[in-house]
C-alpha positions in Angstrom: 28.1 -0.2 -17.0 26.9 -1.4 -13.6 23.3 -2.0 -13.0 21.7 0.1 -10.3 20.1 -1.6 -7.3 16.7 -0.7 -8.7 17.3 -2.3 -12.0 18.5 -5.5 -10.4 15.4 -5.7 -8.2 13.1 -5.1 -11.4 14.5 -8.3 -12.7 13.8 -10.3 -9.6 10.1 -9.2 -8.7 7.2 -10.9 -10.2 7.1 -14.9 -10.3 7.4 -14.9 -14.1 10.6 -13.0 -14.0 12.1 -14.5 -11.2 15.0 -17.2 -10.9 13.0 -20.1 -9.7 14.1 -22.6 -7.0 15.1 -25.9 -8.1 16.3 -27.4 -5.1 14.0 -30.0 -3.3 14.8 -28.7 0.2 13.5 -25.3 -0.7 9.9 -26.4 -1.8 7.3 -25.1 0.6 5.4 -28.5 0.3 8.4 -30.4 1.5 9.2 -27.9 4.2 5.6 -28.2 5.6 5.6 -31.9 5.5 9.1 -32.0 7.4 7.2 -31.5 10.7 8.4 -28.1 11.6 6.7 -26.3 14.3 7.8 -22.8 13.3 8.3 -21.2 9.9 11.8 -20.0 8.9 12.2 -16.3 9.3 12.3 -15.7 5.6 8.5 -16.5 5.5 7.6 -14.2 8.3 6.1 -11.1 6.8 6.2 -7.6 8.2 3.7 -6.3 10.6 2.2 -3.9 8.1 1.4 -6.9 5.7 0.0 -8.9 8.6 -2.9 -6.5 9.2 -6.1 -8.5 9.5 -4.4 -11.7 9.1 -6.4 -14.2 11.3 -8.2 -17.5 11.2 -9.5 -17.7 7.7 -12.3 -20.4 8.8 -13.5 -17.8 11.3 -13.3 -15.0 9.0 -15.3 -16.8 6.4 -18.0 -17.5 8.8 -18.3 -13.8 9.6 -21.6 -12.5 8.3 -21.0 -8.9 9.2 -19.5 -6.4 6.9 -19.4 -6.4 3.0 -19.7 -9.7 1.0 -18.0 -10.3 -2.3 -20.9 -10.1 -4.9 -22.2 -13.3 -6.6 -23.4 -12.9 -10.2 -25.8 -15.4 -11.8 -24.7 -15.8 -15.3 -27.7 -17.7 -16.4 -29.8 -14.5 -16.4 -27.3 -12.8 -18.8 -28.5 -14.8 -21.7 -32.2 -14.8 -20.7 -34.8 -14.3 -23.5 -36.3 -11.6 -21.3 -34.6 -8.3 -22.1 -35.5 -6.9 -18.7 -33.9 -9.9 -17.0 -30.9 -9.7 -19.2 -30.5 -6.0 -18.5 -30.8 -6.6 -14.7 -28.0 -9.1 -14.7 -25.9 -6.7 -16.8 -26.4 -4.0 -14.2 -25.4 -6.3 -11.4 -22.3 -7.2 -13.3 -21.6 -3.5 -13.8 -22.1 -2.7 -10.3 -19.8 -5.5 -9.2 -17.2 -4.6 -11.6 -17.2 -0.8 -10.6 -17.4 -1.2 -6.9 -15.4 -4.4 -6.2 -13.6 -5.6 -9.4 -14.0 -9.1 -8.1 -17.2 -11.4 -8.0 -18.2 -15.1 -7.7 -19.8 -16.3 -10.9 -22.5 -19.0 -10.8 -24.4 -20.8 -13.6 -21.3 -19.9 -15.6 -21.7 -22.8 -18.2 -18.9 -24.9 -17.0 -20.1 -28.2 -15.5 -19.5 -29.3 -11.9 -18.1 -32.4 -13.2 -15.3 -30.7 -15.3 -14.3 -28.4 -12.4 -14.1 -31.4 -10.1 -11.9 -33.1 -12.6 -9.6 -30.1 -12.9 -9.3 -30.1 -9.2 -8.4 -33.8 -9.2 -5.8 -33.8 -11.8 -4.1 -30.7 -10.1 -4.2 -32.2 -6.6 -3.0 -35.5 -7.8 0.1 -33.7 -9.4 1.1 -32.2 -6.2 0.7 -35.4 -4.4 3.3 -37.0 -6.7 6.7 -37.7 -5.0 8.9 -34.6 -5.2 11.3 -36.2 -7.5 8.6 -36.7 -9.9 7.4 -33.2 -9.6 11.0 -31.9 -10.0 11.0 -33.3 -13.5 8.8 -30.4 -14.4 10.8 -27.8 -12.7 11.2 -24.4 -14.4 14.5 -22.8 -14.9 14.6 -19.0 -15.3 18.5 -19.2 -16.0 17.6 -21.0 -19.3 14.6 -18.8 -19.9 12.1 -21.5 -19.3 9.4 -19.9 -16.9 6.7 -22.4 -17.3 6.6 -25.4 -15.1 6.9 -26.4 -11.4 8.3 -23.8 -9.1 8.5 -22.0 -5.9 9.0 -18.3 -5.6 12.2 -16.6 -4.5 12.2 -13.3 -2.6 10.4 -10.6 -4.6 11.4 -7.6 -2.5 14.6 -6.2 -0.9 13.9 -7.7 2.5 14.0 -11.3 1.1 10.6 -12.4 2.4 9.1 -15.5 0.8 5.5 -16.7 0.2 4.0 -20.0 1.6 3.2 -21.6 -1.9 4.6 -24.0 -4.6 2.9 -23.6 -8.1 2.7 -25.1 -11.6 2.6 -22.4 -14.4 1.6 -22.9 -18.0 0.1 -21.3 -21.1 -3.0 -23.4 -21.7 -4.8 -21.3 -24.6 -4.6 -21.0 -27.7 -3.9 -24.5 -28.3 -1.2 -23.8 -30.9 0.8 -21.9 -28.7 0.9 -24.4 -25.9 4.2 -26.4 -25.0 2.8 -29.7 -24.0 6.3 -31.0 -23.4 6.1 -29.1 -20.1 2.6 -30.6 -19.0 2.5 -33.3 -16.6 2.3 -36.7 -17.9 0.9 -38.0 -14.6 -1.9 -38.1 -14.0 -2.6 -39.3 -17.4 -5.7 -37.4 -18.1 -4.2 -34.0 -16.9 -3.7 -32.7 -20.5 -7.3 -33.8 -21.7 -9.0 -32.3 -18.5 -7.0 -29.0 -18.5 -7.3 -28.4 -22.3 -11.1 -28.8 -22.1 -11.2 -26.5 -19.0 -9.2 -23.9 -20.9 -11.4 -24.1 -24.0 -14.4 -23.6 -22.0 -13.0 -20.8 -20.0 -12.1 -19.0 -23.2 -15.7 -19.0 -24.2 -16.6 -17.7 -20.7 -14.1 -14.7 -21.2 -15.9 -13.8 -24.5 -19.2 -13.9 -22.6 -17.9 -11.6 -19.8 -16.1 -9.2 -22.1 -19.2 -8.9 -24.3 -21.2 -8.0 -21.3 -18.7 -5.5 -19.9 -18.5 -3.8 -23.3 -22.3 -3.3 -23.3 -22.0 -2.1 -19.7 -19.7 0.6 -20.8 -22.0 1.6 -23.8 -19.6 0.0 -26.4 -20.2 -2.5 -29.2 -20.5 -6.0 -27.9 -17.2 -7.2 -29.2 -15.2 -4.1 -28.5 -13.4 -5.1 -25.4 -12.4 -8.5 -26.7 -11.0 -6.9 -29.7 -9.0 -4.4 -27.7 -7.4 -7.2 -25.7 -6.3 -9.3 -28.8 -9.3 -11.2 -29.8 -9.5 -15.0 -30.2 -6.1 -15.3 -31.9 -4.0 -13.0 -29.6 -5.6 -13.2 -26.1 -3.6 -15.9 -24.2 -4.7 -18.0 -21.2 -2.0 -18.9 -18.7 -2.8 -21.2 -15.7 -1.1 -21.1 -12.3 -1.9 -23.8 -9.9 -1.2 -22.4 -6.6 -0.5 -25.1 -3.8 -0.6 -23.7 -0.2 0.5 -26.3 2.2 -0.7 -26.3 5.9 1.4 -23.7 7.8 2.4 -24.3 11.4 2.3 -20.4 11.9 -0.3 -18.9 9.5 -0.7 -15.7 11.4 2.9 -14.8 10.5 2.9 -15.8 6.8 1.2 -15.1 3.4 0.5 -17.5 0.7 0.5 -14.6 -1.9 1.4 -11.1 -1.0 -0.9 -8.2 -1.7 -1.2 -7.3 -5.4 -3.5 -6.4 -8.4 -3.5 -8.6 -11.5 -2.0 -7.3 -14.7 -4.5 -9.5 -16.9 -7.6 -8.6 -18.6 -9.5 -10.9 -16.6 -8.6 -13.6 -14.1 -10.7 -16.7 -13.3 -10.2 -18.7 -10.1 -11.2 -22.0 -9.2 -10.3 -23.5 -5.7 -10.8 -26.4 -3.4 -13.4 -24.7 -1.2 -10.7 -23.8 1.3 -11.0 -20.0 2.1 -8.0 -17.9 2.0 -8.7 -15.0 -0.7 -8.9 -11.5 0.8 -9.9 -8.4 -0.9 -8.8 -4.9 0.2 -12.2 -3.1 0.0 -13.1 0.2 1.4 -9.9 0.4 3.4 -10.3 -3.0 5.0 -9.4 -6.8 4.2 -12.4 -8.7 3.4 -12.4 -12.8 3.4 -14.2 -14.1 0.2 -16.7 -16.9 1.1 -16.5 -20.2 -0.8 -19.5 -20.3 -2.9 -20.3 -23.9 -4.3 -19.9 -24.4 -7.9 -18.6 -20.9 -8.5 -15.6 -19.4 -10.3 -14.3 -16.3 -8.9 -13.4 -13.7 -11.4 -11.1 -10.6 -11.0 -11.1 -7.6 -13.2 -7.5 -7.1 -14.1 -5.3 -3.9 -14.7 -5.9 -4.2 -18.5 -9.7 -3.8 -18.2 -9.2 -1.2 -15.6 -7.0 0.8 -17.9 -9.3 0.4 -21.0 -12.4 1.6 -19.0 -10.4 4.6 -17.6 -10.8 3.2 -14.0 -14.5 2.7 -14.3 -13.9 -1.2 -13.7 -11.7 -1.8 -10.7 -8.6 -3.9 -10.5 -8.7 -4.8 -6.8 -5.8 -5.4 -4.4 -5.9 -8.9 -3.0 -3.8 -11.5 -1.3 -4.0 -15.2 -0.3 -3.9 -16.5 3.4 -2.8 -19.8 4.7 -4.0 -22.0 7.6 -2.7 -24.9 9.7 -5.6 -27.3 9.1 -6.1 -27.7 5.4 -4.1 -27.6 2.2 -5.6 -24.8 -0.1 -5.3 -25.1 -3.8 -6.4 -22.5 -6.3 -6.4 -22.6 -10.2 -5.8 -19.1 -11.4 -6.3 -18.5 -15.2 -4.9 -15.1 -16.4 -6.3 -13.8 -19.6 -3.7 -11.5 -21.0 -3.3 -9.5 -24.2 -0.1 -9.9 -26.3 2.8 -8.1 -24.6 3.9 -5.7 -27.5 1.3 -5.7 -30.3 -1.5 -3.6 -28.6 -1.2 -0.2 -27.0 -3.4 -0.2 -23.8 -4.9 3.2 -23.0 -8.4 4.5 -21.8 -10.8 4.0 -24.8 -12.0 7.4 -26.1 -15.6 6.6 -25.2 -14.5 6.5 -21.5 -12.8 9.8 -21.5 -14.4 13.3 -21.2 -13.6 16.8 -20.2 -14.7 15.8 -16.5 -13.2 12.4 -16.8 -9.6 12.7 -18.4 -7.5 9.7 -19.1 -6.1 8.3 -15.9 -3.6 6.0 -17.6 -0.7 6.8 -20.1 -0.6 4.8 -23.2 1.6 1.6 -22.7 1.8 -1.9 -24.1 0.9 -4.8 -21.9 4.8 -5.6 -21.6 5.4 -1.9 -20.6 2.7 -1.9 -18.1 4.3 -4.9 -16.3 7.7 -3.3 -16.4 6.2 -0.1 -14.8 4.7 -2.1 -12.1 7.9 -4.0 -11.4 9.9 -0.8 -11.5 7.5 1.0 -9.0 7.6 -2.2 -6.8 11.5 -2.0 -6.8 11.5 1.6 -5.8 9.0 0.9 -3.1 11.1 -1.8 -1.6 14.2 0.5 -1.8 12.4 3.2 0.2 11.2 0.9 2.9 
């Protein structure tokens, strides 16, 4: 039986389900360093997608309009109950109105964050032949490793980025044979960062549970707990782009995860679609950006938002971000609005699905949208 066009598209959409590029010539980093003055047509996005795409450095300086919230987590563990409660209310407000925030005093040292940035950047500075030793290969089922994204829509458009993708926690589920051997401290640094991020995830999930009027450990249990919740890191490398007004580093999307934590090299580029407009996030020193993902949006029955966001590029500086997706097991848990979040006036907004089924649903919808455009 022949597959429909939609079925074929579903299998070729999100980066984890794509056939990955393995040819050196197709790496965006190699393309950018070749001296080109204009980008190939497959990187030029549609006019609809380029709405509000401008100079990210000027955008970041703009003090007018809404600002992504900054949450000081030091206060969430205060001995003072009122201080603690005030911080939770700020977290709740940010999760309900934005679904994204910059976390400060999160408990991860500036030194460790700097080391994470250093080892990731050093990997991408390796000769391309060295990086290719870690190339992923969708054809053989290996989705972890070094890659560049192929077209994920019917028009064949590409994103201006290369990446390195790998599972980083729990430790017993890692495949260290995929991890870079150079720089030599990559595994040590990334492992420690993943361990500390896992602790931060527990802290956030506990606070969000209390914000919903649930028991403190409820949300963590619902997304798999310490044994089943996995952390997957995607280091996004956005080279300088000669025509940034025509390209996107990452196209508009929401994260399927429970939570996503993002570290970056202080080069702006993250944009959020807030109240009908694209807002450029400011680079807050020593912060980690956190997104509420689809999983928590579903469990909270839409009370917490999974915000649409995208990545811009520029012609002056390389941007690198370290996104860690905290994801429930694909098939073991049924995701649906928790009974405590549902009432006669607030019926369930999402049907019961496993995490894997939710991903398939998003891909199928995206494929249908691509066919209709």
